[in-house]
Each structure stands twice: as structure tokens, then as C-alpha cells.
C-alpha positions as CSV (number, residue, x, y, z in Angstrom):
1,M,-187.9,57.9,27.8
2,H,-191.5,57.4,27.2
3,H,-191.6,53.8,25.4
4,Q,-194.4,53.8,23.1
5,D,-195.3,50.8,21.1
6,R,-192.4,48.0,22.3
7,D,-192.4,44.8,20.9
8,N,-191.0,41.4,22.5
9,A,-187.3,43.3,21.4
10,Y,-187.6,45.5,24.4
11,Q,-185.6,44.2,27.1
12,Y,-183.6,46.4,30.0
13,K,-180.9,45.9,31.3
14,S,-179.1,47.1,34.1
15,G,-176.2,49.2,33.5
16,M,-175.5,50.1,37.4
17,T,-173.0,48.1,39.4
18,R,-173.9,46.3,42.8
19,R,-172.3,48.7,44.8
20,E,-174.2,51.8,42.9
21,S,-177.8,49.9,44.2
22,L,-176.5,48.2,47.7
23,K,-176.1,52.7,48.3
24,W,-179.4,53.4,46.4
25,L,-180.6,50.5,48.8
26,G,-179.7,51.8,52.6
27,L,-181.2,55.4,50.8
28,L,-184.4,53.9,50.4
29,A,-184.5,52.2,53.1
30,A,-183.7,55.3,55.2
31,G,-186.5,57.8,53.9
32,S,-189.5,54.7,53.6
33,A,-191.7,52.5,56.4
34,V,-189.9,49.9,55.7
35,T,-185.4,49.8,57.3
36,L,-183.0,47.3,57.1
37,T,-184.1,45.2,60.0
38,S,-186.0,42.3,60.7
39,A,-188.3,43.8,63.3
40,C,-190.4,47.3,63.6
41,S,-190.5,47.0,59.9
42,K,-193.8,47.9,57.8
43,A,-194.7,47.6,54.2
44,L,-198.4,48.0,52.6
45,D,-200.8,44.6,53.6
46,V,-202.5,44.3,50.7
47,T,-204.2,40.9,52.0
48,A,-207.5,42.4,53.3
49,A,-208.1,43.6,50.0
50,S,-210.8,42.1,48.0
51,S,-211.0,38.9,46.7
52,K,-212.7,39.3,43.7
53,G,-210.9,39.9,40.1
54,H,-208.0,37.4,39.4
55,W,-204.6,37.4,42.3
56,P,-202.2,35.5,41.2
57,D,-200.9,34.7,44.4
58,L,-198.0,33.3,43.9
59,D,-196.0,30.4,45.9
60,L,-192.9,32.9,46.8
61,K,-190.0,30.3,48.2
62,P,-188.7,33.2,51.4
63,I,-184.9,34.1,51.0
64,T,-182.7,33.4,53.7
65,A,-179.3,34.7,51.9
66,P,-177.5,36.2,55.2
67,G,-178.3,40.1,55.5
68,Y,-175.7,42.7,56.9
69,G,-176.8,42.8,60.5
70,T,-179.0,45.3,62.6
71,D,-176.5,48.2,61.4
72,P,-175.2,48.0,58.5
73,N,-172.3,49.7,56.7
74,L,-173.8,50.7,53.1
75,V,-172.1,54.3,52.3
76,I,-169.6,51.6,51.5
77,P,-171.5,48.3,51.0
78,P,-168.8,44.9,51.3
79,Q,-169.9,42.4,48.4
80,S,-173.3,41.6,48.3
81,P,-173.7,38.2,50.5
82,W,-177.0,37.7,48.8
83,P,-178.2,36.7,44.6
84,L,-180.9,39.8,43.2
85,T,-183.8,37.5,42.3
86,L,-186.2,39.0,39.5
87,S,-186.3,37.4,35.7
88,A,-184.6,39.2,33.1
89,A,-188.6,39.4,32.3
90,Q,-189.6,40.3,35.9
91,L,-186.8,43.7,35.1
92,T,-188.1,44.9,31.8
93,L,-191.5,45.0,33.4
94,V,-190.2,47.0,36.6
95,A,-188.9,49.8,34.4
96,V,-191.7,49.8,31.8
97,L,-194.0,50.2,34.3
98,A,-191.7,52.3,36.4
99,D,-191.8,54.6,32.6
100,W,-194.7,54.3,33.1
101,I,-194.8,56.4,36.2
102,V,-191.9,58.7,36.2
103,P,-190.9,59.2,32.5
104,R,-188.5,61.4,31.1
105,E,-189.1,65.0,30.5
106,G,-187.4,67.1,29.7
107,S,-184.3,66.7,30.2
108,I,-185.2,65.0,33.8
109,P,-184.6,60.7,33.0
110,S,-187.2,58.7,33.4
111,A,-186.8,56.0,35.6
112,S,-185.2,53.3,33.9
113,E,-182.5,55.7,32.5
114,L,-181.9,56.4,36.2
115,E,-181.5,52.6,36.5
116,V,-184.4,52.8,39.2
117,P,-185.5,48.8,38.7
118,A,-182.2,47.6,39.2
119,V,-182.4,49.3,42.8
120,I,-186.3,47.8,43.0
121,D,-184.3,44.7,41.8
122,E,-182.1,45.0,45.4
123,W,-185.1,45.9,47.5
124,V,-187.5,42.7,46.4
125,S,-183.8,40.7,47.2
126,A,-182.7,41.6,50.9
127,P,-183.5,39.1,53.0
128,Y,-185.0,41.6,55.5
129,E,-189.2,41.0,56.8
130,G,-189.8,43.8,55.0
131,Q,-188.3,43.7,52.2
132,Q,-189.3,40.1,51.9
133,R,-193.5,41.6,51.9
134,D,-193.2,43.9,50.2
135,R,-191.1,40.9,48.0
136,I,-194.7,39.6,47.5
137,T,-197.2,42.7,47.0
138,I,-195.0,43.2,43.8
139,L,-194.2,40.0,42.1
140,N,-198.0,39.0,43.2
141,A,-198.0,42.9,41.4
142,L,-196.5,41.8,38.1
143,A,-197.7,38.4,37.1
144,W,-201.2,40.5,38.0
145,I,-199.6,42.7,34.7
146,D,-198.4,40.8,32.5
147,D,-201.9,38.2,33.3
148,E,-204.0,41.2,32.3
149,A,-202.2,42.2,29.8
150,Q,-203.1,38.4,28.4
151,L,-206.6,38.5,29.5
152,R,-207.2,42.3,27.7
153,F,-205.1,41.6,24.5
154,K,-202.9,38.5,24.2
155,A,-200.3,39.4,25.1
156,R,-197.4,40.6,28.7
157,F,-197.7,44.0,29.4
158,A,-194.5,45.1,28.1
159,A,-194.6,43.8,24.6
160,L,-198.1,46.1,24.2
161,N,-199.1,49.4,22.2
162,R,-198.7,52.6,24.7
163,A,-202.5,52.3,24.4
164,Q,-203.1,49.4,25.8
165,Q,-200.7,50.2,28.4
166,Q,-202.5,53.1,29.7
167,A,-205.8,51.5,29.5
168,I,-204.9,48.8,32.4
169,I,-202.4,51.0,33.7
170,D,-206.0,54.1,34.4
171,D,-207.8,50.9,36.0
172,I,-204.1,50.1,38.8
173,A,-202.7,53.3,39.5
174,Y,-205.3,55.5,41.1
175,Y,-206.2,54.3,43.9
176,S,-209.2,55.2,46.3
177,D,-212.2,53.9,48.3
178,K,-213.8,55.0,44.4
179,T,-211.8,51.9,42.5
180,P,-214.1,49.0,41.6
181,E,-214.0,45.5,43.5
182,Q,-211.6,43.8,40.7
183,F,-208.8,46.1,40.8
184,K,-208.4,46.9,44.9
185,R,-206.4,44.9,45.6
186,I,-204.0,45.7,42.2
187,G,-204.4,48.9,42.9
188,K,-203.5,48.3,46.5
189,A,-200.1,46.6,45.3
190,F,-199.2,49.1,42.9
191,L,-199.6,52.2,45.4
192,R,-197.0,49.6,47.1
193,F,-195.2,49.6,43.9
194,K,-195.3,53.0,42.9
195,D,-194.0,54.8,46.4
196,L,-190.9,51.9,45.9
197,V,-190.3,53.4,42.3
198,L,-190.7,57.5,43.0
199,G,-188.9,56.8,46.9
200,A,-185.2,55.2,44.4
201,F,-186.3,57.8,42.1
202,F,-185.5,61.0,44.3
203,C,-182.1,59.1,46.3
204,S,-180.3,59.7,42.6
205,P,-179.1,62.8,42.1
206,Q,-181.0,63.7,39.2
207,G,-184.1,62.9,40.8
208,C,-183.2,65.7,43.3
209,K,-182.7,68.4,41.6
210,D,-185.7,67.5,39.9
211,I,-187.3,68.3,42.9
212,G,-185.2,71.0,43.7
213,Y,-183.6,69.8,47.1
214,L,-180.4,71.7,47.7
215,G,-178.9,69.6,50.2
216,N,-175.2,69.0,51.3
217,V,-174.0,72.3,48.8
218,P,-171.9,74.0,50.8
219,I,-172.2,78.3,51.8
220,G,-170.1,80.7,51.5
221,G,-169.6,82.8,54.3
222,D,-171.2,83.1,58.3
223,Y,-174.1,79.8,58.5
224,P,-177.6,82.2,59.0
225,G,-179.5,79.3,60.5
226,P,-182.9,78.2,59.7
227,S,-185.9,80.6,58.6
228,A,-188.2,82.0,60.3
229,Q,-191.1,79.4,59.0
230,A,-188.7,76.5,60.1
231,K,-188.0,78.3,63.6
232,A,-192.1,78.3,63.6
233,H,-192.7,74.0,62.7
234,L,-190.0,72.8,65.0
235,D,-191.3,75.1,68.2
236,K,-194.8,73.1,66.8
237,V,-194.2,70.2,67.1
238,L,-191.4,70.4,69.7
239,D,-194.9,70.9,71.2
240,E,-197.5,68.8,70.0
241,L,-194.5,66.2,71.1
242,G,-194.6,67.6,75.3
243,L,-190.4,68.6,74.7
244,S,-191.1,73.0,74.3
245,T,-189.3,72.6,78.5
246,Y,-186.5,71.0,77.1
247,A,-185.9,71.8,73.4
248,Y,-184.2,75.0,74.5
249,Q,-182.4,74.5,77.9
250,D,-177.9,74.0,77.7
């Protein structure tokens, strides 16, 4: 839903179980540049961004809980060995921001209605190298947004009305070479946040429906095989990788 003219009484509360959020974590990792292992993981680096403007630089202690190892079973995950770490205020802010990124449209629910904030909480609480870099990025971004709301409007972002929220969102949500220097660092951080929100949203059945994904649907009769367009794309990729000679050998 659109969160118009919020007051301080609003608070996001997740209706998702840990088992569900851990499954979404695995799906999000599968489609992200960040895996659930300590090696070969990548995340957006915001340290090289402009130092102009304010930046919170929170002193965040690393999460030391054990993970699931290098080959986790998140289809039927065991009880989570790590605690969730976002505060109620942070979760609420994530919900408000997520609904700016994915608002309700007709029958398609908003990000918060699909419990995306709970998945983000699971992501930044996971004790893996990539997720922990994202944790630093996201938590500093959340703090920046509340600081900016206080500087401009003397209230936390979640308590602002819609026009006030949009004034801040418009400055940070469209990161490019033309972004003003004082918004470059938060712009890069918000870009990573947006990627995670969209990734989590499209991991859900409703999100897949929204983009017309028809995977895991039984086909009546014989399998027709890939389309000519799909075959042409595959041939192009194989050729670029130098594997065309080996692709169709028995």
C-alpha cells in the first residue's frame, strides 16, 4: 500500500516465519551478486563515493554467529543459528522505503505487504562476508535517511508526510553521473538497497506473477523444446565463450 501522511504510530510488523525468510534469503542469494559463502562474494562498494555532505559512518560490530557452511540447505532450512538484528524503527523505515520502490498497483501487493522488510532483515543479519558488507551499506543508508529527514523536516523519515518523503527520495533514488556530489554516496548505497528490495520482491510468487514468469508450470503433452530465439541466444553465448565446438557433441 502507499504510506501517505504517516504518523509516529506506524510500525511495520512482519508476519513471516524464520523458515520462510530463510528460504527467501537463499532465493535472493541465488539471484544476487552476493552468495552465502565467505569467498568470492561481491557487493556494492560505497567507500569511494564523494565525501561531501553528511554520512553517519556507524560503528557496527561484526556478526560472529556461525552460518550454514558452504552448501546450505535453504529449501528446508534448519533453525537459524543467527539472530535478526534490525530494530523495530529500522524495519519500519525499510518498509516505508521499500513501498516507495514497489508500491501496491491494483492487485499486485506492495513490497511491505509481501514481507520484503523481513527478508532484508534476514539478509543484513546473515554472518557471511557479502551480506555483512551490505549490512554496513544498508544500515548507514538508513541512518543517513533519518538524519536527512531530521535536518530538513525535524522528524524521522517514517513520520514525514508523502510530499516530504518524496523530496528526499527524489534526491537519492536516481543515482547517475549527474547526481549532485552531496548525494553520490547515499545514492550508491540506496541503489544497493533498491536492488535487494526488488530481488526479494521478485522472489515471491506474487512478484513472479507481476513480471509474467511462468516457471514451475506443468506442460501438457510433449515438451516443445526451446524457441528459435532462445536457441539463437544460446548459440551466440556459446560462440562468445569458445564452446560452440563442444556444445552439441554426444
